[in-house]
GUKOLVO-385466 format. One line per 5 residues: number of its first residue (from 1); their letters; for each residue x negated, z, y negated of C-alpha. Coordinates in Angstrom, 3 decimals, m for minus. Example, Ala and Ser with C-alpha at 12.3 -4.5 7.8 and 13.67 -1.06 7.14 Angstrom:
1> AS> m12.300/7.800/4.500; m13.670/7.140/1.060;
//
This chain:
1> MLPAR> 15.768/21.952/m17.937; 17.691/18.414/m18.075; 20.796/17.646/m20.015; 23.890/17.904/m18.738; 24.538/14.620/m18.245;
6> FSPFV> 22.217/14.231/m15.308; 23.832/16.523/m13.690; 26.288/14.839/m10.784; 23.060/12.521/m10.376; 20.501/15.695/m9.918;
11> HGAPV> 23.037/17.061/m7.209; 24.284/13.838/m5.729; 21.258/11.468/m5.792; 18.329/13.550/m6.473; 15.577/10.842/m5.191;
16> CVMIR> 17.290/8.168/m7.276; 16.288/10.091/m10.314; 13.265/11.210/m8.850; 11.756/7.517/m8.654; 13.156/6.727/m12.142;
21> AVLEF> 11.380/9.646/m13.670; 8.295/8.386/m12.060; 8.473/4.696/m13.133; 9.204/6.248/m16.716; 5.889/8.485/m16.379;
26> ALAPD> 3.609/6.075/m14.978; 5.082/2.625/m16.562; 6.334/4.169/m19.759; 6.490/0.937/m22.213; 4.246/1.768/m24.647;
31> AVDEV> 1.602/2.410/m22.111; 2.344/m0.913/m19.913; 2.293/m2.478/m23.354; m0.888/m1.525/m24.252; m2.528/m2.653/m20.608;
36> FKRFA> m1.139/m5.990/m21.547; m2.982/m6.110/m24.974; m6.065/m4.776/m23.733; m6.862/m7.116/m20.628; m4.687/m10.339/m21.368;
41> KAQYL> m6.771/m13.203/m22.424; m4.605/m16.154/m22.299; m1.062/m14.625/m22.566; 0.212/m13.189/m25.726; 3.611/m10.665/m26.763;
46> RELLF> 5.974/m12.327/m29.080; 9.591/m12.039/m28.116; 9.346/m10.744/m24.470; 7.620/m7.749/m24.399; 5.816/m6.824/m21.267;
51> SSLVG> 7.317/m3.743/m20.786; 10.525/m5.420/m20.464; 9.256/m7.721/m17.593; 8.069/m4.660/m15.941; 11.790/m3.032/m15.961;
56> LMCQV> 13.023/m6.247/m14.802; 10.849/m6.521/m11.927; 10.943/m2.684/m10.874; 14.725/m3.528/m10.382; 13.539/m6.309/m8.160;
61> VFGVR> 10.814/m4.175/m6.329; 13.257/m1.642/m5.561; 16.036/m3.748/m4.236; 18.585/m2.932/m7.113; 19.040/m6.352/m7.739;
66> RSVCD> 18.761/m9.447/m5.137; 16.355/m11.599/m7.568; 14.814/m11.852/m10.794; 17.748/m14.347/m11.952; 20.139/m11.166/m10.974;
71> AYHQS> 17.807/m8.800/m12.581; 17.953/m10.985/m15.629; 21.731/m11.441/m16.095; 22.551/m7.456/m15.396; 20.005/m5.995/m17.868;
76> LEKTG> 21.066/m3.301/m19.825; 18.799/m4.133/m22.434; 18.860/m7.627/m23.165; 15.270/m8.923/m23.312; 16.686/m11.502/m26.429;
81> VSLTS> 14.966/m14.435/m24.761; 16.173/m16.979/m22.087; 15.691/m17.077/m18.217; 13.584/m19.743/m18.555; 10.995/m17.859/m20.643;
86> VYNKL> 10.891/m14.782/m18.285; 10.384/m17.138/m15.746; 6.957/m18.810/m17.599; 6.033/m14.901/m18.578; 6.003/m14.628/m14.832;
91> QGVED> 3.827/m17.302/m13.863; 1.314/m16.656/m16.556; 0.596/m13.104/m15.635; m3.092/m12.745/m15.207; m4.608/m10.977/m11.851;
96> DVSAE> m6.631/m8.476/m14.732; m3.301/m7.381/m15.922; m2.080/m6.977/m12.956; m4.471/m5.081/m11.524; m4.728/m2.863/m14.406;
101> LLRCS> m1.340/m2.052/m14.207; m1.469/m0.259/m10.785; m4.946/1.322/m11.875; m3.347/2.817/m14.894; m0.385/4.055/m13.131;
106> AKRIK> m1.671/5.024/m9.841; m4.216/7.748/m12.678; m1.061/9.155/m13.602; 0.678/9.359/m10.361; m2.153/10.648/m9.069;
111> AVVQK> m2.501/13.736/m11.567; 0.321/14.942/m10.675; 0.333/14.564/m6.992; m2.848/17.070/m7.143; m0.371/19.549/m8.851;
116> TGPLH> 2.341/19.577/m6.438; m0.234/19.132/m3.365; m0.466/16.288/m1.340; 1.314/15.692/2.356; m2.169/15.722/4.085;
121> PPLLG> m5.318/18.018/3.659; m8.494/15.838/2.793; m10.656/13.925/5.280; m13.415/15.527/4.915; m14.158/17.941/2.313;
126> KYCTR> m16.324/16.925/m0.503; m16.282/13.415/0.391; m13.726/11.087/m1.958; m12.546/8.852/0.578; m11.641/5.470/0.297;
131> VLDGN> m9.846/2.699/2.685; m10.501/m0.884/2.013; m8.094/m3.968/3.988; m6.799/m7.154/2.951; m3.259/m8.490/2.699;
136> HLAST> m2.131/m12.162/2.418; 1.090/m12.628/1.048; 3.834/m14.125/2.727; 4.861/m17.806/2.539; 7.190/m18.450/m0.237;
141> EHRLA> 9.902/m21.019/m0.581; 9.220/m24.773/m1.529; 10.709/m24.785/m4.938; 7.719/m25.665/m6.765; 7.317/m29.837/m6.993;
146> ELRLT> 4.393/m29.924/m5.353; 5.677/m27.844/m2.484; 8.151/m29.849/m1.660; 6.060/m32.459/m0.454; 4.833/m30.293/2.778;
151> RSGPL> 6.254/m28.379/5.524; 3.569/m26.179/5.859; 4.143/m22.786/4.514; 2.935/m22.187/1.154; 0.885/m19.030/0.398;
156> PGQAL> 0.737/m17.601/m3.295; m2.398/m15.323/m2.519; m4.081/m12.688/m1.502; m5.446/m8.942/m2.589; m7.881/m6.727/m0.820;
161> VVYEP> m6.258/m2.869/m1.546; m7.957/0.368/m1.807; m6.086/3.231/m0.119; m7.189/7.112/m1.016; m5.803/8.816/2.541;
166> DCGLI> m6.642/11.874/0.670; m3.629/11.616/m2.104; m1.802/9.148/0.056; m1.780/6.467/m2.750; m2.963/3.386/m3.494;
171> TDVFP> m5.476/3.295/m6.225; m6.799/0.344/m6.808; m6.053/m3.996/m6.050; m8.409/m6.814/m6.361; m6.137/m9.867/m6.682;
176> CQDAH> m7.055/m13.716/m5.369; m4.795/m16.551/m6.270; m6.173/m18.767/m3.518; m5.072/m17.568/0.032; m7.760/m19.285/1.788;
181> AQERA> m10.436/m17.577/0.357; m12.716/m15.419/2.693; m12.055/m11.605/2.028; m15.441/m11.256/1.964; m15.759/m13.651/m1.562;
186> LIVHV> m13.882/m10.552/m3.287; m16.368/m7.605/m2.137; m18.291/m8.346/m5.682; m15.701/m7.015/m7.718; m15.135/m4.175/m5.155;
191> LARVR> m18.652/m2.925/m5.752; m18.681/m3.145/m9.391; m15.810/m0.029/m9.093; m17.894/1.819/m6.421; m18.530/5.243/m7.821;
196> EGELW> m21.540/7.535/m6.493; m20.255/9.908/m3.934; m17.229/8.020/m2.845; m16.966/7.468/1.092; m15.396/3.854/1.821;
201> IADRN> m13.744/3.113/5.436; m13.755/m0.367/6.791; m12.851/m2.703/8.946; m15.817/m4.925/10.773; m14.440/m7.877/8.566;
206> FCTTR> m16.322/m6.073/5.545; m19.611/m5.398/7.757; m21.640/m7.697/5.583; m25.199/m7.074/4.304; m23.824/m7.085/0.624;
211> FVFGL> m21.564/m4.448/1.268; m22.774/m2.065/2.835; m26.550/m2.406/1.111; m24.449/m2.287/m2.332; m22.871/1.035/m1.076;
216> AGRGA> m26.040/2.324/m0.625; m27.378/1.547/m3.743; m24.834/2.937/m5.525; m24.928/6.329/m4.150; m21.625/6.083/m1.834;
221> FFAIR> m21.421/6.147/1.794; m19.617/4.362/4.647; m17.929/4.284/7.804; m17.420/1.075/8.772; m17.170/m1.428/12.203;
226> QHEST> m20.361/m3.141/12.892; m19.604/m6.674/13.656; m21.456/m8.427/16.084; m23.573/m11.018/13.641; m23.305/m10.205/10.079;
231> LVCRP> m26.164/m7.579/9.597; m30.042/m7.805/10.835; m30.383/m4.662/12.761; m33.310/m2.785/15.014; m32.405/0.245/17.142;
236> LGKRR> m34.565/3.250/16.500; m34.930/5.288/19.706; m32.812/5.591/22.608; m29.090/6.288/22.263; m27.612/9.337/23.256;
241> SCGRA> m24.438/10.567/24.344; m22.510/12.925/22.158; m19.384/14.435/24.177; m16.025/12.396/24.804; m13.373/11.830/22.062;
246> DNGRL> m9.554/11.405/23.000; m9.856/8.288/24.666; m13.688/7.648/25.460; m17.251/8.848/25.618; m18.777/8.670/22.480;
251> YEQQL> m22.371/7.859/21.877; m25.062/7.668/19.062; m28.429/5.443/18.124; m30.388/5.449/14.876; m30.687/1.494/13.676;
256> RLEDK> m32.675/m0.025/10.794; m30.665/m2.224/8.854; m32.824/m5.226/7.040; m31.856/m7.088/3.720; m34.494/m9.996/4.076;
261> LGGQT> m32.803/m11.435/0.799; m33.042/m8.303/m0.981; m36.190/m7.136/0.635; m35.149/m3.124/1.362; m33.703/m1.608/4.733;
266> LIVRC> m31.549/1.296/5.748; m31.427/3.891/8.280; m28.187/4.369/9.471; m26.005/5.854/12.703; m24.767/3.685/14.662;
271> VTLLR> m21.603/5.515/16.479; m20.155/3.668/19.763; m17.138/4.882/21.514; m16.677/3.672/25.281; m13.046/3.381/25.717;
276> DKPNS> m11.754/4.498/28.983; m9.328/1.858/29.071; m9.785/m1.686/27.165; m7.696/m2.103/24.154; m5.371/m4.872/23.405;
281> KGERE> m7.880/m7.105/22.417; m9.533/m6.497/26.084; m12.579/m4.776/23.907; m14.507/m1.631/25.577; m16.906/m0.671/22.704;
286> IRVLT> m16.334/0.115/19.707; m19.386/0.845/17.225; m18.928/2.616/13.545; m22.166/2.630/11.268; m22.465/5.192/8.798;
291> NLPEK> m25.119/7.076/6.368; m23.052/10.292/6.167; m25.221/12.998/7.328; m25.100/14.308/10.528; m24.149/17.932/9.760;
296> DASAL> m21.487/16.620/7.238; m19.585/14.592/9.892; m20.594/14.338/13.566; m19.780/11.653/16.300; m16.426/12.876/16.898;
301> VVMQT> m15.517/13.081/13.064; m16.996/9.564/12.079; m15.161/8.245/14.862; m11.628/10.085/15.500; m11.078/11.610/11.917;
306> LYRNR> m12.772/8.827/9.466; m12.631/5.397/11.456; m9.280/6.430/13.342; m7.645/6.661/9.878; m8.598/3.372/8.663;
311> WTIEK> m5.135/2.445/10.204; m3.304/4.907/7.412; m3.556/1.660/5.375; m2.100/m0.624/7.910; 1.121/1.999/7.695;
316> AFGEL> 1.066/1.811/3.814; 1.309/m2.003/4.137; 4.341/m1.488/6.768; 6.184/0.916/4.331; 5.881/m1.802/1.820;
321> ERELK> 7.413/m4.420/3.276; 10.211/m1.923/4.653; 10.977/m0.288/1.902; 10.303/m2.448/m0.725; 10.163/m6.025/m2.006;
326> SEINT> 6.337/m6.533/m2.260; 6.978/m10.147/m1.617; 9.241/m12.298/m3.095; 9.624/m15.664/m1.588; 11.392/m17.165/m4.595;
331> LGYPK> 8.107/m16.900/m6.432; 5.888/m19.654/m5.566; 3.578/m19.375/m8.537; 0.411/m17.229/m7.304; 0.407/m15.397/m10.469;
336> AALFA> 3.995/m14.089/m10.504; 3.855/m13.588/m6.648; 0.558/m10.939/m7.048; 2.093/m9.449/m10.271; 5.538/m8.363/m8.274;
341> FCLAL> 3.264/m7.450/m5.390; 1.112/m5.038/m7.484; 4.376/m3.390/m8.800; 5.286/m2.793/m5.565; 2.205/m1.228/m4.989;
346> CAYNG> 3.003/0.910/m8.096; 6.405/1.437/m6.424; 4.630/2.605/m3.633; 3.232/5.020/m5.059; 6.383/6.431/m7.034;
351> LQAIK> 7.564/7.013/m3.543; 4.757/9.059/m2.279; 4.892/11.132/m5.630; 8.355/12.078/m4.493; 7.403/12.690/m0.627;
356> ASLGA> 4.756/14.939/m2.106; 6.926/16.809/m4.212; 9.425/17.427/m1.319; 6.386/18.436/0.774; 5.672/21.036/m1.842;
361> VHGGE> 9.426/22.263/m1.258; 10.716/21.812/2.058; 7.172/21.406/3.676; 4.533/18.949/4.065; 4.567/18.655/7.768;
366> TVEKK> 8.697/18.579/7.911; 8.658/15.610/5.676; 6.379/13.698/7.140; 7.873/14.141/10.519; 11.375/13.957/9.461;
371> VSGYY> 12.148/12.283/6.242; 12.351/8.225/6.274; 11.112/6.022/3.620; 13.577/3.415/4.367; 16.813/5.881/3.606;
376> LGAEI> 14.842/7.124/0.608; 14.795/3.464/m0.418; 18.221/2.568/0.736; 19.524/5.893/m1.745; 17.458/4.003/m4.723;
381> ASTYG> 19.412/0.783/m4.168; 22.856/1.629/m3.984; 22.705/4.267/m6.500; 19.981/2.772/m9.385; 22.691/0.382/m10.940;
386> GMMLA> 25.546/3.203/m11.283; 22.979/5.608/m12.746; 21.842/3.677/m15.283; 24.956/2.637/m16.772; 25.744/6.504/m16.788;
391> IPPRH> 22.590/7.935/m18.086; 21.289/5.093/m20.836; 17.285/3.760/m20.457; 17.144/6.202/m23.815; 17.615/9.695/m22.517;
396> WKVFA> 14.875/8.760/m19.708; 12.435/9.011/m22.317; 11.589/12.489/m22.311; 9.587/12.148/m19.062; 7.203/9.699/m20.397;
401> EMNPA> 5.934/11.716/m23.140; 5.437/14.804/m20.717; 1.863/16.055/m19.210; 1.097/16.208/m15.516; 1.697/19.665/m14.730;
406> PFAKT> 5.205/19.727/m16.248; 6.341/16.516/m14.841; 4.626/17.811/m11.280; 6.953/20.844/m11.985; 10.167/18.929/m12.908;
411> LMDLA> 9.858/16.473/m9.502; 9.565/19.979/m7.556; 13.043/21.454/m9.135; 14.661/17.823/m8.749; 13.308/18.176/m4.763;
416> KSADL> 15.414/21.306/m4.262; 18.196/19.721/m4.552; 17.753/16.724/m1.792; 19.068/17.327/1.701; 16.455/16.058/3.921;
421> KRYPR> 19.421/15.435/6.765; 20.130/11.984/4.347; 16.906/10.328/5.023; 16.476/11.200/9.361; 13.587/9.415/10.423;
426> HPRGP> 14.205/8.298/13.948; 10.664/8.046/15.596; 10.231/4.950/18.187; 9.741/5.745/21.394; 7.266/3.636/23.808;
431> KKPRP> 7.214/m0.079/24.006; 8.715/m1.172/26.856; 7.337/m4.506/28.478; 9.101/m7.631/27.158; 11.577/m8.831/29.832;
436> HQTSG> 11.374/m12.521/31.458; 13.264/m14.932/29.143; 14.884/m18.298/29.828; 13.847/m21.249/27.692; 17.025/m22.225/25.982;
441> KKNHH> 15.650/m25.768/26.586; 19.036/m26.855/28.352; 21.281/m24.385/27.147; 21.223/m23.994/23.735; 23.722/m21.585/23.593;
446> VSTAR> 25.493/m18.329/25.630; 28.291/m16.629/25.248; 27.792/m12.959/24.648; 30.949/m11.697/26.067; 30.302/m13.373/29.351;
451> LLALR> 27.071/m11.842/29.756; 28.164/m8.110/28.961; 30.993/m9.375/31.531; 28.408/m9.760/33.974; 26.454/m6.453/33.267;
456> KVIKS> 29.671/m4.696/34.487; 30.112/m7.192/37.564; 25.921/m6.135/38.420; 26.675/m2.665/37.957; 30.146/m2.224/39.537;
461> P> 29.964/m0.816/43.327;
//
């Protein structure tokens, strides 16, 4: 039972209370500072604690404050250092610290989601599914001296992101400061964290000899779209028909993959979808390689259940862009931009925990189809500052001390006060063909009022 001072916000803005509780639980100051002590190599703690930096940036990520500068001046808990020191700290946060911050917080949030129950059933029973994809951060403003010498958009970095569709959380990230580096160069870091029995789903950019053989060598499974030229393979037997998917015919064939440098071979299944109509890129065939046993995953399951769900990570990236400030264009230094991105991934997981709690109370299908993450984020941005004035930070420490089971129950109790009609989702209709547009080269501007008047003339009989 929460103290009486929480009552107005529990009934008026329960989602805002829930996200602050989740942040306190997953990013407790003591735990955050411990991550910094363990993984920071060059930076050190002095007057500005790492947890204070995380607290400032969380306000920016959720849109409560417009910028780091705004968050610094409006902070209720004064950092005791200058704004310059805050920016210096930001531009020096090491990639390992940013990545480990996500991993530790995701582990705690995952334990809560397992208690409330995820919104979706697992994709493939006993297998722990992982979806891998890359994300390039958008270009920043030209604030640094070196950036003022070019008109090209400065890219602060990229990251490989691991999404777990079974729990709906982003559980791992591999930051890279060089935005022009090939994503495949980061595969060695991904393989170091692969565990036996996991199932990895990825697009054809990751269909390389190193990754495929690396997964198999660690006792993991994969469903990866075949690249035309990155594997040496030989067909074994003829291709056989396996029925239909909802958008084409399915075929399957065994292939023998060869790793000439390692002197290894690997027998895999190649599931082919021959589409009824070509996709937007004009492709008719999609081939997915997998080492899953056929008794556990038929050709239809591989193509329609597993590989198609690779797009769930693209959906997560879209939600990051719409609901959170995952890419802050004023942070030009790569380390600062990647730290902000990793913190946005933590915030995304917090929102997913809230949706899971709402689903446990109001029904998972209802939340999935009728609740908009945009309006959840809007309530947080509009109410958070006033709530923290009414309930000082020290009163939130009770959530950091909870175990996953009682914390999950607390979230579900708060979810009972949420009126889902306040967060309506508006599904987009079918896309319409883009109409022909005049170039605007001769007439740079038009009068909207005249165009609307012309519309009335055209419609009148």
